C-alpha positions as CSV (number, residue, x, y, z in Angstrom):
1,M,60.0,76.3,78.5
2,K,58.4,73.2,78.9
3,H,59.1,70.5,76.9
4,H,56.6,67.7,75.7
5,Q,57.6,64.3,76.5
6,K,56.8,61.5,74.0
7,H,55.6,58.6,75.1
8,S,56.4,55.4,73.2
9,A,52.9,53.3,72.4
10,P,53.1,50.2,74.3
11,A,54.4,46.8,72.7
12,D,51.8,44.9,70.5
13,E,50.1,42.5,72.4
14,P,49.7,39.3,71.3
15,N,46.9,38.4,68.9
16,S,43.5,36.7,71.4
17,A,42.0,35.4,68.1
18,S,44.4,33.7,66.0
19,W,43.6,30.1,67.3
20,L,40.5,30.9,65.3
21,T,42.5,30.1,61.9
22,T,43.6,26.4,63.2
23,F,40.0,25.8,64.4
24,N,38.7,26.6,61.2
25,D,41.3,24.3,59.2
26,L,40.4,21.5,62.0
27,V,36.7,21.5,60.8
28,T,37.1,22.1,56.9
29,L,39.2,18.7,57.2
30,L,36.5,17.0,59.3
31,M,33.6,18.0,56.9
32,V,35.8,16.4,54.0
33,F,36.6,13.5,55.6
34,F,32.7,13.1,56.3
35,V,31.9,13.3,52.4
36,L,34.4,11.2,51.4
37,L,33.0,8.4,54.0
38,F,29.5,9.4,52.5
39,S,30.4,9.5,49.1
40,M,32.1,6.0,49.9
41,S,28.9,4.3,51.2
42,T,26.1,5.6,48.8
43,I,22.9,3.2,48.4
44,D,22.3,1.6,45.3
45,V,18.8,3.1,45.0
46,K,17.6,0.5,42.4
47,K,18.7,-3.0,45.0
48,M,16.6,-0.9,47.7
49,S,13.5,-0.3,45.3
50,D,13.6,-4.1,44.6
51,F,13.8,-4.9,48.0
52,Q,11.0,-2.6,48.7
53,Y,8.9,-4.0,46.0
54,A,9.7,-7.3,47.3
55,L,8.9,-6.7,51.0
56,Q,5.7,-4.9,49.8
57,S,4.3,-8.0,47.8
58,G,5.4,-10.7,50.0
59,L,2.6,-8.4,52.2
60,G,0.0,-8.8,49.8
61,V,0.2,-4.8,49.3
62,L,1.2,-2.9,46.3
63,K,1.6,0.8,45.9
64,E,-1.1,3.2,47.0
65,G,-2.6,0.1,49.2
66,K,-4.0,-2.2,46.3
67,Q,-4.0,-5.7,46.9
68,V,-2.1,-8.2,44.7
69,S,-4.2,-9.7,42.5
70,V,-4.4,-13.6,43.1
71,E,-3.0,-15.4,39.6
72,V,-2.8,-19.0,38.5
73,K,0.4,-20.2,38.1
74,D,-0.3,-22.8,35.8
75,K,-1.3,-20.7,32.6
76,Q,-2.0,-21.8,29.1
77,P,-0.7,-19.9,26.9
78,V,-2.5,-17.3,25.1
79,K,-3.8,-18.0,21.4
80,D,-3.5,-15.6,18.9
81,M,-7.4,-14.8,17.9
82,S,-7.0,-12.2,15.5
83,H,-7.0,-14.2,12.6
84,I,-10.6,-15.5,14.2
85,H,-11.4,-11.6,14.4
86,T,-10.6,-10.8,10.7
87,Q,-12.5,-14.0,9.3
88,A,-15.8,-12.9,11.4
89,E,-15.3,-9.4,9.8
90,G,-14.8,-10.8,6.4
91,A,-17.9,-12.9,6.8
92,T,-19.8,-10.0,8.4
93,K,-18.6,-7.8,5.2
94,A,-19.4,-10.5,2.6
95,Q,-23.1,-11.3,4.5
96,Q,-24.0,-7.2,4.2
97,Q,-22.9,-7.1,0.4
98,Q,-25.0,-10.6,-0.4
99,A,-28.2,-8.7,1.4
100,M,-27.6,-5.4,-0.6
101,Q,-27.2,-7.2,-3.7
102,A,-30.4,-9.3,-2.8
103,D,-32.2,-6.0,-2.1
104,I,-31.2,-4.3,-5.2
105,E,-32.1,-7.3,-7.3
106,S,-35.5,-7.5,-5.9
107,A,-35.8,-3.9,-6.5
108,L,-34.2,-3.0,-9.8
109,G,-34.7,-6.7,-11.7
110,S,-37.3,-5.9,-13.5
111,L,-36.1,-2.3,-14.8
112,E,-32.5,-4.0,-15.6
113,T,-33.7,-5.4,-18.9
114,A,-36.0,-2.4,-19.8
115,I,-34.1,0.4,-19.3
116,G,-30.7,-1.2,-19.8
117,I,-28.7,-1.1,-16.5
118,R,-25.1,-2.5,-16.3
119,M,-25.1,-3.9,-12.7
120,T,-22.0,-5.2,-10.8
121,Y,-21.3,-5.7,-7.1
122,T,-18.0,-4.5,-5.4
123,E,-17.2,-4.2,-1.9
124,Q,-18.1,-0.9,-1.5
125,G,-21.7,-1.4,-2.6
126,A,-23.5,-1.6,-6.3
127,R,-22.6,0.3,-9.4
128,L,-25.7,1.1,-12.0
129,G,-24.2,1.8,-15.7
130,F,-25.2,3.7,-18.1
131,E,-23.8,4.4,-21.9
132,D,-23.9,8.3,-21.8
133,S,-26.0,8.5,-25.1
134,V,-29.1,7.2,-22.9
135,F,-29.3,10.8,-21.0
136,F,-26.9,12.8,-23.1
137,D,-25.8,14.1,-26.4
138,F,-22.5,13.7,-27.6
139,G,-21.3,16.7,-25.9
140,R,-23.4,18.1,-24.1
141,A,-24.4,17.9,-20.6
142,E,-28.9,18.8,-20.7
143,I,-30.5,15.6,-20.0
144,R,-32.7,14.2,-23.4
145,S,-36.7,13.8,-23.1
146,E,-35.7,9.9,-23.5
147,G,-33.1,10.2,-20.5
148,Y,-35.4,12.0,-18.4
149,A,-37.8,8.9,-18.4
150,V,-35.4,6.2,-17.5
151,L,-34.4,8.8,-14.5
152,D,-37.9,8.9,-13.4
153,K,-38.6,5.0,-13.3
154,L,-35.1,4.8,-11.4
155,A,-35.8,7.0,-8.8
156,G,-38.8,5.6,-8.1
157,V,-37.1,2.7,-7.1
158,L,-34.4,4.2,-5.6
159,K,-36.3,6.7,-3.3
160,K,-37.8,3.6,-1.4
161,M,-34.0,2.4,-0.4
162,S,-31.9,4.0,2.2
163,Y,-28.4,4.0,0.4
164,P,-26.0,6.7,-0.1
165,I,-26.5,7.1,-4.2
166,R,-23.2,8.6,-5.7
167,V,-23.5,9.7,-9.4
168,E,-20.4,9.4,-11.4
169,G,-19.9,11.2,-14.7
170,H,-16.9,9.4,-17.1
171,T,-16.1,10.6,-20.4
172,D,-13.4,8.9,-23.5
173,N,-10.0,10.6,-24.3
174,V,-11.5,12.6,-26.9
175,P,-10.8,16.4,-25.6
176,I,-13.3,19.1,-25.4
177,H,-12.9,22.7,-26.0
178,T,-15.5,25.1,-25.5
179,Q,-16.6,28.1,-23.6
180,R,-19.1,26.4,-21.3
181,F,-16.5,23.2,-20.8
182,P,-12.6,24.0,-21.4
183,S,-11.9,19.9,-20.8
184,N,-13.8,16.5,-20.0
185,W,-13.8,17.1,-16.1
186,E,-16.2,20.3,-16.9
187,L,-18.2,18.1,-19.3
188,S,-18.2,14.9,-16.7
189,T,-19.1,17.4,-13.8
190,A,-21.9,19.2,-14.9
191,R,-23.5,15.7,-16.6
192,A,-23.7,14.2,-12.5
193,V,-24.8,17.4,-10.9
194,N,-27.8,17.3,-13.7
195,V,-28.4,14.0,-12.8
196,V,-28.3,14.5,-8.9
197,K,-30.7,17.4,-9.7
198,H,-33.4,15.3,-11.4
199,F,-33.1,12.8,-8.5
200,A,-33.4,15.5,-5.8
201,D,-35.8,17.9,-7.4
202,A,-38.3,15.2,-9.8
203,G,-37.4,12.4,-8.3
204,R,-38.0,13.6,-4.2
205,I,-34.9,11.4,-3.3
206,G,-33.5,13.3,-0.5
207,P,-30.6,15.5,-0.9
208,Q,-28.5,14.2,2.1
209,R,-28.3,10.8,0.5
210,L,-27.1,12.5,-2.9
211,S,-23.6,13.5,-4.1
212,A,-22.2,14.0,-7.6
213,V,-18.4,13.6,-9.2
214,G,-17.0,13.7,-12.5
215,Y,-13.7,11.8,-13.3
216,G,-13.5,12.7,-17.0
217,E,-11.7,10.3,-18.9
218,S,-9.2,9.2,-15.5
219,K,-11.1,6.1,-15.0
220,P,-11.9,4.0,-18.8
221,L,-13.8,0.7,-18.3
222,V,-11.7,-0.3,-21.7
223,A,-8.9,1.3,-24.0
224,N,-9.9,4.3,-26.1
225,D,-8.6,3.0,-29.5
226,S,-11.6,2.2,-31.3
227,R,-14.8,4.2,-31.9
228,Q,-16.9,1.4,-30.0
229,Q,-14.5,1.5,-27.2
230,R,-14.7,5.3,-26.5
231,A,-18.7,4.8,-26.6
232,K,-18.6,2.5,-23.6
233,N,-16.0,5.1,-21.6
234,R,-18.5,7.5,-22.2
235,R,-21.0,6.9,-19.4
236,V,-22.6,7.7,-16.0
237,E,-22.5,5.4,-13.5
238,I,-25.3,5.5,-10.3
239,V,-23.6,4.3,-7.1
240,L,-25.3,2.7,-4.3
241,I,-23.2,2.8,-1.3
242,R,-23.2,-0.3,1.3
243,E,-23.3,0.8,4.9
244,G,-20.2,1.9,6.7
245,Q,-18.4,2.4,2.8
246,N,-19.0,6.2,2.8
């Protein structure tokens, strides 16, 4: 009977790669050491930028190769000219307003007394004011026959001008409540629109020059504390708008 002989395993050999651990530790320490050196010697970016700019300026070249402009060292302080421009603009506006006033008075002077125009001038332009009784019966928006005659004379002059025209309707503070005019807003607007339509249709004034607006009782001329005062507030105003004031 054969007996198998057991062979014992050879003794463990020493690990031939164990030195790599020590080497890796050494490399890691060296890397940390160099990082510390770099962090302690970081370049000041701002100082470097200032130095670069000073160098480029001294050589006469700025960024992107542009030459340094010649500068006079003995400069006088720049004077504030804004007030001069403001005065010039004010003078121009005043001149435009005076020219417009002369133009309108020359054209409408003969009608001012004949048809009872109340002319006033503002920075915006000229206002031709009429009491509403010239054109309308109380509480109504249809133009009276006498009113058509006045508007025709006025349109004959205005169509020769180039100023934009805005017709404004105004009322007193007495409320109106009808099916057609629930309030003074509707009444004042309807009156202004009817005047504009007559200017465009019968007066042959270009529609592009015309506009209509109703202010109701919101812009009184005087206090609504008597019959005479309220009559002054019931009015139609035809505004001739100066250039640049639309």
